[in-house]
C-alpha positions in Angstrom: 0.0 0.0 0.0 1.5 3.4 -0.9 2.2 5.8 1.9 0.1 9.0 2.3 3.3 11.0 1.3 3.8 9.0 -2.0 0.1 9.3 -2.8 0.2 13.0 -2.4 3.4 13.3 -4.4 1.9 11.3 -7.2 -1.2 13.5 -7.1 0.9 16.7 -7.2 2.9 15.3 -10.2 -0.3 14.4 -12.1 -1.8 17.8 -11.3 1.3 19.6 -12.6 1.4 17.5 -15.8 -2.2 18.1 -16.6 -1.7 21.9 -16.9 -1.6 23.3 -20.4 1.8 24.4 -21.6 0.7 28.1 -21.8 0.1 28.0 -18.0 3.4 29.7 -17.5 2.3 32.8 -19.3 2.2 35.8 -17.0 -1.3 36.8 -18.2 -2.8 33.4 -17.6 -4.7 33.2 -14.3 -5.0 29.6 -13.1 -7.8 29.0 -10.7 -8.2 25.7 -8.9 -11.8 24.5 -8.4 -13.1 22.0 -5.9 -15.2 20.2 -8.5 -15.7 20.1 -12.2 -18.6 22.3 -13.2 -21.8 20.9 -14.8 -23.0 22.2 -18.2 -22.0 25.7 -19.1 -25.4 26.8 -20.2 -27.1 29.5 -18.0 -30.5 27.8 -18.4 -29.3 24.4 -17.1 -26.3 25.1 -14.9 -26.8 24.5 -11.1 -23.4 24.2 -9.5 -21.4 26.7 -7.5 -18.2 26.1 -9.4 -20.2 26.6 -12.6 -21.2 30.1 -11.3 -17.5 30.9 -10.8 -16.8 30.1 -14.4 -19.9 31.9 -15.6 -18.6 35.1 -13.8 -16.0 35.4 -16.6 -18.2 34.2 -19.5 -21.7 35.6 -19.1 -22.6 39.1 -17.8 -26.0 39.5 -16.3 -28.7 42.2 -16.5 -27.9 43.1 -12.9 -25.2 42.2 -10.3 -24.7 42.7 -6.6 -22.0 44.8 -4.9 -20.0 43.8 -1.9 -22.9 44.9 0.4 -25.4 42.8 -1.7 -27.1 45.9 -3.1 -28.5 45.2 -6.6 -26.6 47.2 -9.2 -26.8 47.4 -13.1 -24.5 45.3 -15.3 -25.9 44.8 -18.8 -28.8 46.9 -17.8 -28.4 50.6 -17.0 -31.6 51.1 -15.0 -35.0 49.7 -14.2 -38.5 51.0 -13.3 -41.2 49.1 -11.6 -44.9 50.1 -11.9 -46.9 50.9 -8.8 -48.7 47.6 -8.9 -45.4 45.7 -9.2 -46.6 44.0 -12.4 -44.6 45.9 -15.0 -40.8 46.2 -15.0 -39.1 48.3 -17.6 -35.4 47.8 -18.1 -33.0 50.2 -20.0 -30.1 48.4 -21.5 -26.5 49.4 -21.9 -26.0 50.4 -25.6 -23.4 49.0 -27.9 -22.8 45.7 -26.1 -21.8 42.7 -28.2 -21.9 39.0 -27.7 -18.7 37.0 -28.2 -19.8 36.2 -31.8 -20.2 39.9 -32.6 -24.0 39.9 -32.5 -25.7 42.8 -30.7 -26.8 42.4 -27.0 -30.0 44.3 -27.5 -33.6 44.1 -26.3 -34.4 41.4 -28.9 -31.5 39.3 -27.4 -32.9 39.9 -23.9 -36.3 38.8 -24.9 -34.9 35.7 -26.6 -32.7 34.8 -23.5 -35.5 35.2 -21.0 -37.9 33.2 -23.1 -35.3 30.5 -23.5 -34.9 30.3 -19.7 -38.7 30.0 -19.5 -39.4 27.5 -22.3 -36.4 25.2 -22.7 -37.3 21.7 -21.5 -35.5 21.0 -18.2 -34.5 24.7 -17.6 -33.6 25.3 -14.0 -34.3 29.0 -14.5 -38.0 28.6 -15.2 -39.2 28.6 -11.5 -36.9 31.5 -10.8 -38.6 33.9 -13.3 -42.0 32.1 -13.8 -43.8 35.3 -12.8 -42.9 36.7 -16.2 -46.0 36.5 -18.5 -44.8 38.4 -21.5 -41.7 40.2 -22.7 -42.0 43.3 -24.9 -39.3 45.0 -27.0 -39.9 48.7 -26.7 -36.9 49.8 -28.7 -33.4 48.3 -29.1 -32.3 49.4 -25.6 -35.5 49.0 -23.7 -37.3 45.8 -22.7 -40.6 45.6 -20.8 -41.4 42.6 -18.6 -45.1 42.1 -17.9 -45.7 39.9 -14.9 -48.5 37.6 -13.9 -48.4 39.1 -10.4 -46.1 41.3 -8.4 -42.8 39.4 -7.9 -40.4 41.0 -5.4 -37.4 38.7 -5.9 -37.3 39.4 -9.7 -34.2 41.7 -9.8 -32.4 39.5 -7.3 -33.0 36.5 -9.7 -31.6 38.6 -12.6 -28.3 39.0 -10.7 -27.6 35.3 -11.3 -28.0 32.8 -14.1 -31.5 33.9 -14.9 -30.1 37.3 -15.8 -27.3 35.9 -18.1 -27.9 36.7 -21.7 -26.9 34.4 -24.5 -26.4 35.0 -28.2 -29.6 34.2 -30.0 -27.7 33.2 -33.2 -25.4 30.9 -31.3 -28.1 29.4 -29.2 -30.3 28.7 -32.2 -27.5 27.0 -34.1 -26.3 24.9 -31.1 -29.7 23.9 -29.7 -29.3 21.7 -26.6 -25.5 21.6 -27.3 -25.1 25.3 -26.5 -23.4 24.5 -23.1 -20.5 22.8 -25.0 -19.4 26.2 -26.4 -21.3 29.0 -24.7 -21.5 32.4 -26.3 -22.4 35.2 -23.9 -21.5 38.9 -23.4 -19.0 38.6 -20.6 -15.4 39.8 -20.3 -14.0 36.4 -21.5 -15.0 34.1 -24.3 -14.9 30.4 -24.3 -11.9 28.6 -25.8 -12.1 24.9 -24.7 -13.2 22.4 -22.2 -11.7 19.1 -21.3 -13.9 17.3 -18.8 -12.4 16.8 -15.4 -9.2 18.6 -16.6 -9.6 22.2 -17.6 -11.8 25.0 -18.9 -10.1 27.8 -20.8 -11.4 31.3 -21.6 -9.7 34.3 -23.2 -10.1 38.0 -23.1 -12.9 39.3 -25.3 -11.6 42.3 -27.2 -15.0 43.9 -27.7 -16.2 43.7 -24.2 -18.1 46.8 -23.1 -15.8 47.4 -20.1 -12.6 46.2 -21.8 -10.3 48.7 -20.2 -10.7 46.9 -16.9 -10.0 43.5 -18.3 -6.2 43.1 -17.8 -5.5 39.3 -17.8 -5.4 37.6 -21.2 -6.5 34.1 -20.3 -8.1 32.2 -17.4 -7.7 28.5 -16.9 -10.0 26.8 -14.5 -8.7 23.4 -13.2 -10.9 21.1 -11.2 -8.8 19.5 -8.4 -11.1 17.9 -5.8 -8.4 17.2 -3.3 -8.0 20.4 -1.2 -4.5 19.4 0.0 -3.4 19.1 -3.6 -5.1 22.4 -4.5 -3.2 24.2 -1.8 0.1 22.5 -2.6 -0.2 23.6 -6.2 -1.0 27.2 -5.1 2.1 27.2 -2.9 4.3 25.7 -5.6 3.1 28.3 -8.2 1.2 25.9 -10.4 -2.0 27.7 -9.4 -2.6 31.4 -8.8 -5.9 31.1 -6.9 -7.9 28.4 -5.2 -11.5 28.4 -4.0 -12.7 26.7 -0.9 -9.4 26.2 0.9 -9.9 24.2 4.1 -10.6 26.1 7.3 -7.9 24.0 8.9 -5.4 25.5 6.4 -6.1 29.1 7.3 -3.1 29.5 9.6 -0.8 27.9 7.1 -2.0 30.3 4.3 -1.7 33.3 6.6 1.9 32.3 7.5 3.0 32.2 3.9 4.0 35.7 2.7 3.6 34.7 -0.9 -0.2 34.1 -0.4 -3.2 36.2 0.5 -6.5 35.1 2.1 -10.1 36.2 1.8 -12.9 34.6 3.7 -16.5 35.0 4.9 -19.7 33.1 5.6 -21.6 32.2 2.4 -25.1 33.2 1.6 -26.4 29.7 1.4 -26.2 26.6 3.5 -24.9 23.0 3.8 -27.9 20.7 4.3 -28.8 17.0 4.2 -31.6 16.5 1.6 -33.9 13.6 2.5 -35.7 11.6 -0.2 -39.3 11.8 1.0 -41.2 11.0 -2.3 -38.7 10.5 -5.1 -39.2 6.9 -6.2 -38.7 3.6 -4.4 -35.7 4.8 -2.4 -38.0 7.1 -0.4 -39.9 4.2 1.1 -38.0 3.9 4.4 -38.5 5.3 7.9 -36.4 8.4 7.3 -38.3 9.3 4.1 -41.8 8.5 5.3 -41.9 9.7 9.0 -41.0 13.3 9.9 -40.3 12.1 13.5 -37.4 10.1 12.2 -36.0 13.1 10.3 -36.4 15.2 13.5 -34.5 12.5 15.4 -31.6 12.5 12.9 -31.4 16.3 13.2 -31.4 16.1 17.0 -28.6 13.5 16.9 -26.3 16.1 15.3 -24.3 18.5 17.4 -23.9 21.4 15.0 -21.5 23.3 17.3 -19.2 20.3 17.7 -19.3 19.6 13.9 -18.1 23.2 13.3 -15.3 22.9 15.8 -14.1 19.4 14.7 -14.2 19.9 11.0 -13.8 23.7 10.5 -11.9 24.9 13.6 -14.9 27.1 14.3 -14.7 29.0 11.0 -18.1 27.9 9.7 -21.5 29.0 11.3 -23.9 26.4 12.7 -27.4 26.8 11.3 -30.8 25.3 11.0 -32.4 27.4 8.3 -31.9 28.4 4.7 -30.1 31.6 5.8 -27.5 32.0 8.5 -28.3 33.3 12.0 -26.7 36.7 11.2 -28.8 37.2 8.1 -31.7 39.7 8.4 -34.0 37.1 7.0 -33.3 34.6 9.7 -36.3 33.4 11.7 -35.2 34.0 15.3 -38.2 32.2 16.7 -36.5 29.0 15.6 -33.0 29.0 16.9 -30.3 26.4 16.1 -31.3 23.3 18.1 -28.9 21.7 20.6 -28.1 18.0 20.4 -30.5 15.8 22.3 -29.8 12.1 21.8 -32.4 11.1 24.4 -35.1 13.0 22.6 -34.0 11.5 19.3 -34.3 8.0 20.7 -37.7 8.7 22.1 -38.9 10.0 18.7 -37.7 6.8 17.1 -39.4 4.7 19.8 -42.6 6.6 19.5 -42.6 5.9 15.7 -42.2 2.2 16.4 -39.1 1.9 14.2 -36.4 -0.7 15.0 -32.8 0.4 15.2 -30.3 0.6 13.8 -32.0 2.5 10.9 -30.0 2.0 7.7 -29.6 5.1 5.5 -28.0 5.3 2.0 -26.0 8.5 2.6 -24.7 10.0 -0.6 -21.8 12.4 -0.2 -20.0 14.3 -2.9 -16.3 13.5 -3.3 -14.9 16.4 -1.5 -12.4 15.9 1.4 -14.1 18.4 3.7 -17.6 17.1 3.0 -16.5 13.5 3.5 -15.1 14.5 6.9 -18.4 16.2 7.8 -20.2 13.0 6.8 -18.0 10.8 8.9 -18.6 13.0 12.0 -22.4 12.9 11.4 -22.2 9.2 10.9 -20.6 8.8 14.3 -23.1 11.2 16.0 -26.1 9.6 14.3 -25.1 6.1 15.4 -25.5 7.0 19.0 -29.2 7.7 18.3 -29.7 4.5 16.3 -28.9 5.4 12.7 -26.6 3.4 10.5 -25.4 6.1 8.0 -23.9 4.2 5.1 -21.7 6.7 3.4 -21.6 6.5 -0.4 -19.0 8.8 -1.9 -20.0 10.0 -5.4 -18.4 12.4 -7.9 -20.2 15.7 -7.6 -21.9 16.0 -11.0 -22.9 12.4 -10.8 -24.4 13.0 -7.4 -26.7 15.6 -8.9 -27.9 13.1 -11.5 -28.4 10.5 -8.8 -30.4 12.9 -6.7 -32.6 13.9 -9.6 -33.3 10.2 -10.3 -34.1 9.5 -6.7 -31.3 7.1 -6.2 -30.4 8.1 -2.6 -32.0 8.3 0.8 -29.9 11.2 2.3 -27.7 13.6 0.3 -25.2 16.1 1.5 -25.6 19.2 -0.7 -24.3 22.7 -0.4 -26.2 25.6 -1.8 -24.1 28.7 -2.5 -27.0 31.1 -1.7 -28.8 34.1 -3.2 -29.3 37.6 -1.8 -33.1 37.2 -1.6 -34.4 34.3 0.6 -36.7 33.1 -2.2 -33.6 32.0 -4.0 -32.7 29.7 -1.1 -36.2 28.3 -0.7 -38.5 28.1 -3.7 -36.7 25.7 -6.1 -36.0 23.3 -3.2 -39.4 23.1 -1.6 -42.1 24.1 -4.2 -44.0 21.1 -5.5 -42.4 20.0 -8.8 -39.6 22.6 -8.7 -36.5 21.3 -10.5 -34.2 21.2 -7.5 -36.7 19.7 -5.2 -34.7 16.5 -5.2 -36.6 14.9 -2.3 -40.0 15.6 -4.0 -41.4 17.3 -0.9 -44.9 18.6 -1.5 -47.2 20.7 0.7 -50.1 22.8 -0.7 -49.7 25.1 2.3 -46.0 25.7 1.7 -46.6 26.1 -2.1 -49.2 28.8 -1.3 -47.0 30.6 1.2 -43.9 30.6 -1.1 -46.0 32.1 -3.9 -47.6 34.7 -1.5 -44.1 35.8 -0.3 -43.1 36.4 -3.9 -46.0 38.7 -4.4 -45.4 40.8 -1.3 -43.1 43.9 -1.5 -42.5 44.7 2.1 -39.9 42.8 4.2 -42.1 42.6 7.3 -45.0 41.0 5.3 -42.6 38.5 3.7 -41.0 37.7 7.1 -44.4 36.9 8.5 -45.0 34.5 5.7 -41.6 32.9 5.9 -42.2 32.3 9.6 -45.1 30.0 8.7 -42.8 28.3 6.1 -40.2 27.8 8.8 -42.7 26.2 11.2 -43.7 23.7 8.5 -40.4 22.9 6.9 -38.4 22.6 10.2 -41.0 20.1 11.4 -41.6 18.0 8.4 -39.5 19.2 5.5 -37.0 17.3 3.3 -33.8 19.3 4.2 -31.9 19.2 7.5 -30.0 22.5 7.6 -26.6 22.0 9.3 -24.2 24.9 8.8 -23.2 27.8 6.7 -19.9 27.4 5.0 -16.8 29.6 5.4 -15.9 30.6 1.9 -12.1 30.7 1.9 -10.3 31.9 -1.2 -6.5 32.0 -1.3 -4.4 33.5 -4.0 -0.7 34.4 -4.7 0.4 37.9 -3.8 1.2 38.7 -7.4 -2.6 38.8 -8.1 -3.9 42.3 -7.4 -7.4 43.8 -7.4 -9.2 40.8 -5.9 -12.0 41.7 -3.6 -14.0 39.1 -1.6 -17.7 39.1 -2.2 -20.5 37.7 0.0 -21.6 35.3 -2.8 -18.2 33.8 -2.9 -17.7 34.3 -6.6 -14.5 35.4 -8.3 -15.1 38.6 -10.2 -12.3 38.8 -12.8 -12.8 42.3 -14.1 -10.2 44.6 -12.5 -7.7 41.8 -11.6 -4.1 42.2 -12.6 -1.0 40.0 -12.4 2.3 41.6 -11.3 
């Protein structure tokens, strides 16, 4: 059996050999990703690492600043009618897609309609309130809504707001994600699955004077130890999701810089409650068993053991410091005795076997192992099944799991952390949870404009989901980005994404 040292050396060697020969170029920014992204099509993408790549390829109608205020990007301004049902957006003039086609009101209409109508689109539920899209003139588009929809602009700061070239999208059809054509600062060059994604500077970008790096190479390296070693050796210039346990080592290295914060989303355990045969087990069928599993987990201890206290324990779709957090439902303390009583009251024999699907990420695997040990004390047999990340999404969609560790990177509006995971039939409702009451509340919250009104509705949602829902919220990740000191201009952002405009390499 090879030693840990020899295995690491082999991994480092393979990692170094897989870099393209142009990686030594000064103007090539090499970013190490924790996973290989899924499809690079804004209508179908659903991974955090995919969003990192999209940040260089596809500008959006709106963006968020470092305080999470919504700011224009491809848009210049917007105006919402008094009844909230008409949104008029003025566009930035003279913007081009990577294929030279104009990014105008017709292109916006096409892109939004594509999000709404493409079969399997993950953007449809995010902007389903849009009833009709009108082209007023080349730089003005009008969105007519079925009802007032307060999260709309927030949705347009992410993939729903990414515009694609109508010409390229029509020609490529469902293969568009293999060679995306957008209006971002960089254009697509190539992708080798599980090896690299390469983009290069777009000469006709609307803000081209602030794009100072010629090429970006994204390299998926799931082993965080190897990612950091490649950063320290100069094979990488930046890594996302460095381990919390590596913070001191990074800070001690004068060649490196560190940026960190708590993400907008959450790490949760999605439970299969109605997605096929795999749901037919005590955990999937009885809310008391799900509550028992939640009570078996010591969220504070999990944070200390795995993250050295750098993460934030949680029990909701937003973290306890978020203004949308429901304080009426604080993070529960571990209670093994109560967990055992719930199991006994349900009449379920222990140990309760659970097919526990875990993405192949060292940190996530460690979290799963800690949970496995904690849950065993209450009567659960968590059978960890490590799965490549993109494959795990497909397995979840098909219902081939009972419990699934899944991180959601988060959105500035709470609707973005809730709706697609709990609404009946929503595309990321992997557990197939369904409640007419929750459906109604989620839709009602979308139609309300005031924060107090929406908070009151989300309190009812919390009462229901935290009692019987299909997601056990566990903690909020510390987003840790490390880069070499030669890279200047990087500013950490609450959404954890890497904004490449304005970066320079010394």
